[in-house]
C-alpha positions in Angstrom: -14.4 20.9 20.0 -15.6 17.3 19.5 -15.5 14.7 22.3 -12.8 12.8 20.5 -10.6 16.0 20.3 -11.2 16.7 24.0 -10.3 13.1 25.0 -7.2 13.0 22.7 -6.0 16.2 24.5 -6.5 14.5 27.8 -4.6 11.5 26.6 -1.7 13.7 25.5 -1.8 15.5 28.9 -1.7 12.2 30.7 1.3 11.0 28.6 3.1 14.2 29.3 2.4 14.3 33.0 3.8 12.2 35.8 0.6 10.8 37.3 -0.5 7.2 37.3 -3.6 6.4 35.2 -5.7 6.1 38.4 -4.6 9.4 39.7 -5.2 11.1 36.4 -8.6 9.6 36.0 -9.6 10.6 39.6 -8.4 14.1 39.0 -10.4 14.4 35.8 -13.5 12.5 37.0 -13.1 9.7 34.4 -13.6 6.0 34.6 -10.4 4.2 34.1 -12.0 1.8 31.6 -13.3 4.6 29.5 -10.0 6.4 29.6 -8.2 3.2 28.5 -10.5 3.1 25.5 -9.5 6.6 24.5 -5.8 5.8 25.0 -6.2 2.9 22.5 -8.1 5.1 20.1 -5.4 7.8 20.2 -2.7 5.1 19.6 -4.6 3.8 16.6 -5.1 7.4 15.2 -1.3 8.0 15.5 -0.5 4.9 13.4 0.2 5.4 9.7 -2.7 4.3 7.6 -2.2 1.5 5.1 -2.5 1.8 1.3 -0.4 2.2 -1.7 2.0 4.9 -2.5 2.4 6.2 -6.0 5.5 4.9 -7.7 6.9 6.4 -10.9 8.2 3.5 -13.0 8.2 5.3 -16.3 12.0 5.4 -16.3 14.2 2.4 -15.3 16.2 3.1 -12.2 19.9 3.2 -12.6 20.8 3.5 -8.9 20.5 1.2 -6.0 17.0 2.1 -5.0 14.6 -0.4 -3.7 10.8 -0.7 -3.2 9.3 -2.2 0.0 5.9 -3.8 -0.3 4.0 -4.5 2.9 1.0 -6.9 2.5 -2.0 -6.7 4.8 -0.9 -9.9 6.5 2.3 -8.2 7.6 4.7 -9.8 5.1 7.3 -7.3 3.9 9.1 -7.7 0.5 12.0 -5.5 -0.6 12.9 -5.6 -4.3 15.1 -3.5 -6.6 13.1 -0.6 -8.0 14.8 -1.0 -11.4 12.4 -3.8 -12.6 8.8 -2.5 -12.8 7.5 -5.9 -14.1 8.6 -7.6 -10.8 7.0 -4.8 -8.7 3.8 -5.1 -10.7 3.6 -8.9 -10.3 4.2 -8.6 -6.5 1.5 -6.0 -6.2 -0.9 -8.2 -8.0 -0.2 -11.2 -5.7 -2.6 -9.8 -3.2 
């Protein structure tokens, strides 16, 4: 088991328990600042990773589907999926 796996297990144990961070760290012989680092790492590991998702635009959409684009700066754009040209232009903006 790697150190990260062990620490992530401890973070999960802490979140599922009823102790304060100080009590938990004392009981496991950890520095609070080090444990705070691992809590942050665990939170980041649980977040979905960015990137593109494959989109089949070979057939025009005939229903009310939409495509949501999320740019790295956080801007979200929702457009109808029926127009591949619009989706393509929006992707190329970034």
